[in-house]
Backbone bond lengths (Angstrom), bond angles and torsions (degrees), N, CA, C in turn:
res aa  C-N    CA-C-N  psi(-1)  N-CA   C-N-CA  omega(-1)  CA-C   N-CA-C  phi
1 M - - - 1.448 - - 1.527 109.27 -
2 T 1.305 114.96 145.41 1.464 119.35 177.95 1.527 109.63 -77.41
3 R 1.296 115.44 165.78 1.465 120.91 177.51 1.526 110.30 -58.96
4 L 1.329 117.43 -44.13 1.456 121.14 -179.35 1.529 111.53 -64.09
5 E 1.323 117.70 -39.55 1.469 120.66 177.30 1.525 111.00 -61.59
6 K 1.317 116.42 -42.98 1.460 120.42 178.72 1.530 111.21 -63.75
7 L 1.330 116.19 -45.19 1.461 120.14 179.54 1.521 111.63 -63.40
8 F 1.318 116.61 -44.22 1.466 122.05 179.52 1.527 109.23 -58.35
9 Y 1.325 116.63 -47.53 1.454 122.29 -179.85 1.531 111.18 -60.97
10 L 1.314 117.04 -45.96 1.465 120.93 -179.91 1.526 111.92 -64.75
11 V 1.330 117.17 -39.39 1.466 119.96 176.94 1.523 109.89 -62.91
12 L 1.322 117.40 -44.15 1.465 119.67 179.19 1.528 111.12 -61.22
13 I 1.314 117.45 -38.85 1.463 120.27 176.42 1.533 109.87 -62.14
14 A 1.317 115.94 -43.61 1.464 120.66 -176.25 1.531 113.01 -67.37
15 V 1.332 117.59 -33.18 1.467 119.81 -173.69 1.530 113.22 -102.27
16 S 1.315 117.34 2.16 1.464 119.41 -178.02 1.527 110.75 -88.58
17 N 1.330 115.15 159.80 1.465 120.40 177.31 1.530 109.43 -81.25
18 R 1.310 117.41 -173.24 1.472 120.39 -174.79 1.523 113.11 -66.80
19 D 1.340 117.10 -16.09 1.466 121.11 175.94 1.523 112.03 -93.50
20 G 1.332 116.44 4.54 1.455 120.94 179.47 1.512 113.80 81.18
21 V 1.334 117.56 13.38 1.463 121.93 -176.56 1.523 109.99 -96.66
22 S 1.334 115.23 135.97 1.458 121.93 177.28 1.521 109.38 -129.31
23 F 1.318 114.60 137.11 1.459 120.79 177.99 1.524 111.40 -107.66
24 Y 1.322 117.26 14.90 1.460 120.45 178.48 1.528 109.22 -62.31
25 S 1.306 116.01 136.77 1.463 120.60 179.82 1.526 110.06 -75.60
26 D 1.321 115.51 160.49 1.465 120.21 175.72 1.522 110.38 -59.57
27 E 1.326 116.42 -37.22 1.467 120.48 179.76 1.531 110.97 -62.35
28 R 1.326 116.80 -43.90 1.467 120.83 179.97 1.525 110.82 -68.16
29 L 1.318 117.08 -41.79 1.465 119.96 177.96 1.529 110.64 -63.54
30 A 1.325 116.89 -41.92 1.465 120.56 178.10 1.530 110.52 -62.01
31 E 1.321 116.21 -38.49 1.463 120.47 177.71 1.532 110.81 -64.63
32 L 1.325 117.22 -47.08 1.461 121.33 179.77 1.526 112.23 -61.95
33 L 1.328 115.94 -37.81 1.467 121.45 -176.06 1.530 112.75 -92.80
34 E 1.330 116.11 1.10 1.462 122.33 -178.42 1.533 111.94 55.44
35 I 1.318 115.13 44.64 1.467 122.10 176.81 1.521 107.64 -91.92
36 R 1.307 116.44 125.89 1.459 120.62 -176.60 1.525 113.99 -100.39
37 H 1.320 117.24 -17.94 1.460 120.80 -176.41 1.530 109.75 -120.97
38 P 1.331 117.66 126.18 1.467 121.31 -176.97 1.529 114.06 -54.19
39 H 1.343 117.43 -34.56 1.464 119.33 -178.33 1.533 112.08 -65.38
40 E 1.331 117.43 -25.95 1.467 119.82 176.76 1.531 110.48 -66.93
41 L 1.314 116.31 -42.60 1.460 120.47 179.51 1.524 110.57 -67.61
42 T 1.327 117.64 -47.48 1.466 119.68 -178.21 1.521 111.42 -66.23
43 G 1.314 117.91 -36.84 1.466 120.97 177.76 1.520 111.94 -66.24
44 T 1.320 115.92 -42.39 1.464 120.60 178.69 1.521 109.96 -65.37
45 R 1.327 116.64 -44.42 1.464 120.81 178.72 1.525 110.07 -60.70
46 S 1.313 117.35 -44.76 1.471 121.27 179.84 1.520 111.75 -60.01
47 E 1.317 116.63 -39.64 1.467 120.49 179.80 1.529 110.64 -66.62
48 L 1.325 117.93 -41.59 1.466 120.79 178.73 1.527 111.28 -67.13
49 V 1.319 117.04 -36.14 1.472 120.71 175.59 1.528 109.20 -65.72
50 A 1.329 117.43 -44.55 1.470 121.65 -179.55 1.528 111.58 -62.52
51 R 1.307 117.15 -30.85 1.471 121.69 178.88 1.535 111.84 -84.72
52 D 1.329 117.16 2.83 1.475 123.34 -178.40 1.532 112.86 58.68
53 L 1.333 115.78 33.97 1.459 120.20 176.28 1.521 111.47 -93.78
54 I 1.340 116.27 -28.83 1.459 121.26 178.15 1.517 109.60 -139.36
55 A 1.324 114.43 160.54 1.456 121.61 169.19 1.526 106.34 -116.80
56 F 1.322 116.89 149.50 1.458 121.04 179.45 1.515 108.00 -143.20
57 E 1.329 115.64 126.33 1.458 120.30 177.48 1.518 109.16 -153.01
58 Q 1.316 115.72 127.93 1.465 123.91 175.92 1.530 112.26 49.73
59 G 1.328 116.40 45.13 1.453 121.29 175.81 1.513 115.55 81.19
60 I 1.318 118.11 5.30 1.458 121.81 -179.31 1.528 108.83 -113.48
61 Y 1.331 114.73 130.39 1.458 121.67 178.79 1.522 109.70 -102.67
62 Q 1.340 116.02 147.85 1.450 120.39 169.88 1.518 108.46 -138.95
63 V 1.329 114.97 126.99 1.461 121.23 174.55 1.522 106.51 -77.84
64 L 1.325 116.61 127.04 1.464 121.89 -176.95 1.525 110.93 -93.31
65 D 1.320 115.23 159.99 1.466 120.61 176.40 1.528 109.67 -63.59
66 L 1.310 115.61 142.77 1.460 121.13 175.75 1.524 109.11 -78.37
67 P 1.334 117.51 155.89 1.469 119.41 174.90 1.527 109.21 -61.47
68 P 1.342 117.84 156.53 1.461 120.47 -177.28 1.527 114.01 -59.25
69 R 1.325 116.97 -27.92 1.466 120.65 175.69 1.516 107.78 -146.74
70 P 1.324 117.17 151.95 1.463 119.83 -178.30 1.526 112.04 -63.45
71 L 1.306 115.41 143.54 1.467 120.82 175.30 1.510 108.20 -87.83
72 T 1.311 117.18 132.08 1.448 122.75 178.42 1.506 109.20 -100.48
73 P 1.351 117.87 117.77 1.467 119.55 179.81 1.524 112.61 -58.70
74 G 1.323 116.13 138.34 1.456 121.60 176.44 1.511 114.60 78.97
75 R 1.315 117.14 3.08 1.459 120.03 -178.92 1.524 109.06 -116.54
76 P 1.329 118.57 127.28 1.459 119.84 -179.07 1.524 110.96 -62.87
77 D 1.317 115.54 147.01 1.450 121.37 178.82 1.521 108.77 -78.85
78 T 1.338 116.07 115.30 1.472 120.36 -179.05 1.508 109.64 -122.63
79 D 1.297 115.84 137.10 1.468 121.50 176.25 1.491 109.91 -125.85
């Protein structure tokens, strides 16, 4: 994950309610994260959605539950 992705994720955790939901606007998040270009915010958000770390719909963010254990790239999942 990039530095911006990590920061974005941590900010969402900090500003979300107990259900992981945040109503912070993109403008406010960009201000907090010192993002100057809209494509940086949308790209970062898209990456976090693709990683199943957050959900985003109609301006509302939700931090999702993490997997029970970290996935290790290149290593088969064994139980």
